[in-house]
C-alpha positions in Angstrom: 18.5 -7.1 -14.1 14.9 -8.4 -15.3 11.5 -6.6 -14.8 10.4 -9.1 -12.1 13.4 -7.8 -9.9 12.1 -4.3 -10.0 8.6 -5.5 -9.2 9.9 -7.5 -6.2 11.4 -4.4 -4.7 8.2 -2.3 -5.3 5.9 -5.1 -3.7 8.3 -5.6 -0.7 8.2 -1.8 0.1 4.4 -1.3 -1.0 2.5 -4.7 -0.7 -0.4 -4.9 -3.4 -2.3 -6.9 -0.5 -3.3 -3.6 0.9 -4.7 -2.1 -2.4 -8.5 -1.4 -2.4 -10.7 -4.2 -3.7 -12.1 -2.2 -6.6 -8.6 -1.3 -7.9 -6.3 -2.9 -10.5 -2.8 -2.9 -9.5 0.3 -4.9 -10.4 1.7 -5.7 -14.0 -0.8 -4.6 -16.5 1.1 -5.3 -19.7 4.3 -6.9 -20.5 6.7 -9.9 -19.7 8.5 -9.9 -16.3 11.3 -12.0 -17.7 12.7 -9.1 -20.1 15.9 -7.6 -19.1 15.2 -3.9 -18.1 16.6 -1.3 -20.5 15.3 1.7 -18.6 12.3 2.5 -16.1 10.0 5.7 -16.7 7.9 6.9 -13.7 4.6 8.5 -14.4 1.4 9.4 -12.6 -0.7 8.3 -15.7 0.2 5.9 -18.7 -1.3 7.7 -21.8 -0.1 7.1 -25.4 2.1 10.0 -25.0 3.9 8.6 -22.0 4.3 5.4 -23.9 6.0 7.4 -26.7 8.0 9.1 -24.1 9.2 5.7 -22.7 10.2 4.6 -26.5 12.3 7.8 -26.9 14.0 7.1 -23.8 14.7 3.4 -24.5 12.7 2.2 -21.4 10.8 -0.9 -21.5 9.2 -0.6 -18.3 6.6 2.2 -17.1 5.8 2.5 -13.4 2.5 4.3 -13.2 0.7 5.5 -10.2 -2.8 5.0 -11.7 -3.6 1.9 -13.9 -4.3 2.6 -17.6 -6.4 -0.6 -17.5 -9.2 -0.2 -14.8 -12.0 -2.2 -16.1 -12.0 -5.1 -18.5 -10.9 -4.6 -21.9 -13.2 -6.8 -24.4 -11.6 -5.1 -27.7 -8.2 -3.7 -28.6 -9.1 -1.4 -31.7 -7.5 1.7 -30.9 -10.8 3.5 -30.6 -10.2 4.8 -27.0 -7.1 6.5 -25.2 -7.0 3.4 -23.0 -6.8 0.9 -26.1 -4.3 3.0 -27.9 -2.0 3.2 -24.8 -2.1 -0.5 -24.3 -1.7 -1.3 -28.1 1.4 0.9 -28.4 3.2 -0.6 -25.3 2.4 -4.1 -26.6 3.8 -3.4 -30.1 7.0 -1.8 -28.4 7.3 -4.6 -25.9 7.0 -2.1 -23.0 5.8 -3.4 -19.6 3.2 -1.2 -17.5 3.0 -1.8 -13.7 0.5 0.3 -11.7 0.6 0.7 -8.0 -2.3 3.1 -7.1 -4.2 2.5 -3.9 -1.4 0.2 -2.5 0.6 3.4 -2.3 -2.5 5.4 -1.1 -2.7 2.9 1.8 1.0 2.9 2.7 2.3 4.9 5.7 5.2 6.3 3.7 3.0 6.8 0.5 0.9 9.4 -1.2 -0.4 11.1 1.8 2.9 11.1 3.7 4.4 13.1 0.8 1.5 15.6 1.1 2.3 15.8 4.7 6.0 16.3 3.8 5.0 19.2 1.5 3.0 20.9 4.3 5.4 20.2 7.2 3.0 18.1 9.2 4.1 16.3 12.2 2.7 13.6 14.7 1.2 11.7 11.8 -1.3 8.9 12.1 -3.6 7.0 9.5 -6.9 8.9 8.9 -8.9 5.7 8.2 -6.9 2.5 9.2 -7.7 -0.5 7.2 -9.3 -3.7 8.8 -8.6 -7.4 8.0 -4.9 -6.9 7.5 -3.8 -8.6 10.5 -3.7 -12.3 10.6 -3.0 -14.8 13.5 -1.2 -18.2 13.4 -1.8 -21.0 15.8 0.4 -24.1 15.7 1.3 -26.9 18.0 5.0 -28.1 18.4 7.1 -30.3 20.9 8.3 -28.6 24.0 11.9 -29.1 23.0 11.5 -27.3 19.6 9.1 -24.5 20.8 11.9 -21.9 21.2 13.6 -22.8 17.8 10.3 -22.6 15.8 9.0 -19.5 17.6 12.4 -17.7 16.7 12.1 -18.7 13.1 8.7 -17.2 12.7 9.9 -14.1 14.3 12.5 -13.8 11.7 9.9 -14.4 8.9 8.1 -11.2 10.2 5.6 -12.5 12.9 5.2 -11.1 16.2 5.4 -7.3 15.6 2.9 -5.1 17.3 3.3 -1.4 17.1 6.5 -0.4 18.8 7.1 -4.2 19.9 8.6 -7.2 18.5 8.8 -11.1 19.0 5.2 -11.0 20.6 3.8 -14.4 21.0 1.2 -16.3 23.4 2.1 -19.8 24.5 0.2 -22.7 26.0 1.3 -26.0 27.1 -0.8 -29.2 26.6 -0.7 -32.8 25.4 -0.8 -33.6 21.8 -2.0 -37.0 20.5 -1.7 -38.7 17.2 -1.3 -42.1 15.6 0.2 -42.6 12.1 -0.8 -45.3 9.7 1.5 -47.8 7.8 2.6 -45.0 5.2 3.5 -42.4 7.9 7.2 -41.5 9.0 6.6 -39.8 12.5 9.4 -37.7 13.8 8.3 -39.0 17.5 6.6 -42.2 18.0 6.1 -45.1 15.6 3.4 -46.1 13.0 0.2 -47.7 14.2 0.9 -46.7 17.8 -1.1 -44.1 19.8 1.3 -41.4 20.9 1.1 -38.4 23.5 3.4 -35.7 23.5 4.1 -32.5 25.6 3.5 -29.7 23.2 3.3 -25.9 23.2 0.6 -24.0 21.3 2.3 -21.0 19.7 0.2 -18.1 18.7 1.7 -15.2 16.6 0.2 -12.4 14.6 1.4 -11.0 11.3 0.4 -8.6 8.5 -1.3 -10.5 5.8 1.1 -9.9 2.8 3.5 -11.9 4.8 1.6 -15.1 5.0 3.7 -16.9 2.4 6.8 -16.1 4.4 5.3 -17.2 7.5 4.0 -20.6 6.3 7.4 -21.2 4.5 9.2 -20.8 7.8 6.5 -23.0 9.5 7.1 -26.0 7.2 10.7 -25.6 6.9 11.5 -25.6 10.7 8.5 -27.6 12.3 9.7 -31.2 13.4 6.6 -32.9 12.2 5.8 -34.6 9.2 2.2 -33.4 9.3 2.0 -29.7 10.4 -1.2 -28.8 12.3 -1.8 -25.0 12.1 -4.7 -22.5 12.0 -4.8 -19.1 10.3 -7.5 -16.3 11.3 -8.0 -13.0 10.0 -8.4 -10.5 12.9 -10.9 -7.6 13.2 -8.1 -5.2 14.7 -7.3 -2.3 12.4 -3.5 -1.7 11.3 -2.6 1.8 12.5 0.1 2.0 9.7 -2.0 1.0 6.9 -5.0 2.8 5.5 -6.4 5.8 3.6 -5.6 9.3 4.4 -3.5 10.8 7.0 -3.6 13.4 9.8 -0.9 15.8 11.1 -0.3 19.1 12.8 1.2 22.3 11.6 4.1 23.5 13.8 2.0 26.4 14.9 -1.7 27.4 14.1 -2.8 29.4 11.1 -5.7 31.5 10.2 -7.7 30.1 7.4 -7.0 32.4 4.6 -3.2 32.2 5.5 -3.7 28.4 5.6 -5.2 28.2 2.2 -2.7 30.4 0.7 0.1 28.2 2.3 -1.5 25.0 0.8 -1.9 26.6 -2.6 1.7 27.6 -2.7 3.1 24.2 -1.4 0.8 21.9 -3.3 1.4 24.0 -6.5 -2.2 24.3 -7.2 -3.7 27.3 -9.2 -7.0 27.4 -7.3 -8.8 25.8 -4.4 -12.5 25.0 -3.8 -13.3 25.4 -0.2 -16.2 25.2 2.2 -17.1 28.3 4.4 -14.5 30.0 6.4 -15.3 29.5 10.2 -13.0 32.1 11.9 -11.2 29.3 13.7 -7.2 28.6 13.5 -6.2 25.6 11.6 -3.5 23.3 13.2 -4.7 19.7 13.0 -5.1 18.8 9.2 -6.2 15.7 7.5 -5.2 14.8 3.8 -6.1 12.2 1.3 -4.7 12.3 -2.0 -7.1 11.8 -5.1 -10.9 11.5 -4.4 -11.5 11.9 -0.8 -15.3 13.0 0.1 -15.6 9.4 1.7 -13.5 10.5 4.5 -15.2 13.7 5.5 -17.1 12.0 8.4 -13.8 10.4 9.7 -12.3 13.9 9.6 -15.2 15.3 11.8 -14.9 12.3 14.2 -11.4 13.1 14.7 -12.0 16.8 15.2 -9.6 17.9 12.4 -9.6 21.6 11.6 -9.2 21.2 8.0 -9.2 18.6 5.3 -7.3 18.6 2.0 -8.3 16.3 -0.8 -10.0 16.5 -4.3 -13.2 15.7 -6.4 -15.6 17.1 -3.7 -19.1 17.2 -5.1 -21.4 20.1 -4.4 -23.7 18.6 -2.0 -20.6 16.9 -0.2 -19.5 20.3 0.8 -22.6 20.6 3.2 -21.0 17.7 5.2 -18.5 20.1 6.7 -21.6 21.1 9.1 -19.7 24.4 9.9 -17.2 22.4 11.9 -14.4 22.0 9.6 -12.6 23.5 6.6 -12.8 21.4 3.4 -10.3 22.2 0.7 -10.5 20.5 -2.8 -7.0 21.3 -4.4 -7.6 19.2 -7.6 -7.2 15.4 -8.3 -3.9 15.8 -10.1 -2.5 18.4 -8.0 -3.1 16.3 -4.7 -1.1 13.4 -6.4 1.5 15.1 -8.6 4.3 14.6 -6.1 3.6 10.7 -6.0 5.6 9.9 -8.9 9.0 11.8 -7.3 8.4 9.7 -4.3 8.5 6.4 -6.5 11.4 7.6 -8.5 13.3 8.5 -5.1 12.5 4.9 -4.0 13.7 3.2 -7.2 16.7 5.5 -7.6 18.0 4.6 -4.2 17.7 0.8 -4.8 18.6 0.4 -8.5 21.7 1.8 -10.4 22.2 -0.7 -13.4 19.7 1.0 -15.6 18.5 4.6 -16.6 15.7 5.8 -14.4 13.6 8.6 -15.6 10.6 11.0 -14.4 8.1 11.5 -17.1 8.2 14.9 -18.7 4.6 14.4 -20.1 1.9 16.4 -18.2 -1.0 14.1 -17.8 -3.4 16.4 -16.0 -6.5 16.4 -18.1 -8.0 19.5 -16.4 -7.0 23.2 -17.4 -7.9 26.3 -15.7 -8.6 29.7 -17.3 
């Protein structure tokens, strides 16, 4: 099995199309055609992690965070980033990062936090826009049912709990081919009218390649007329953060102790206690101060995240309990999530969870 096959699986379950625009995800180092000798799953790819991959005969590192975030102009070994990359290249080890693609997944980073806390009735905190596209195409009436079905099979027409959704209009299409044309219907140099159906279907943007492949393979015309639009609709299963509910309300101090134990963090920085029970909880792994307003708008009782700055705690406005549990601590279970997904799929090579602790923050 080659590295590309592992990448294909990862990107099928967690499409990179939904990573944030600022991010650097995907294959960062290495040759996708190399045969996999072993895979090491880690939160961060440091020089020590690359050495662990070497020791365990792994030539592919699946990392949550990208070791290369901004452009590298030099590789001299002067920084921890350069040293990790140079060591990987010298030992023919590929590095793949998934980061905010997994942050935005409904079964990703925030779902794992919800699992740890037993939160139910989950929904995305900040649904992502511009993730849904619409295809319009025009096909002879007699071919409409067949083409529509092929588009459905390619992944089009799914809306929430419904599948095979489309909108269809009947009309008259016209065309005239030149001397080099080979029309399926009609003859060259002669004006032709055909009873056609306009088929409209929506699909998640990461499936555009599959949808167009089905369109071109199954459309009867030599020249296929089609249009693709990006819609403003939010995708309710793609986006940052997640909201869920505790099985029963907790008092604030009880809740903070519960979070501290289940998220395995040694301390929690939090906003003022308000004397209100906690049941509706928002979570966002990693830096999440940007979502405080969204938590307030959705009337959450508490918000668990990390990297909240001093002045950002004021945004609680005495309406919500903000809990900063630490960046590493909020994402530490992510590598187990990735490992479990890979373990279920692949059995032909060794698959390891990194032993190296990459948390750069220590507490006294």
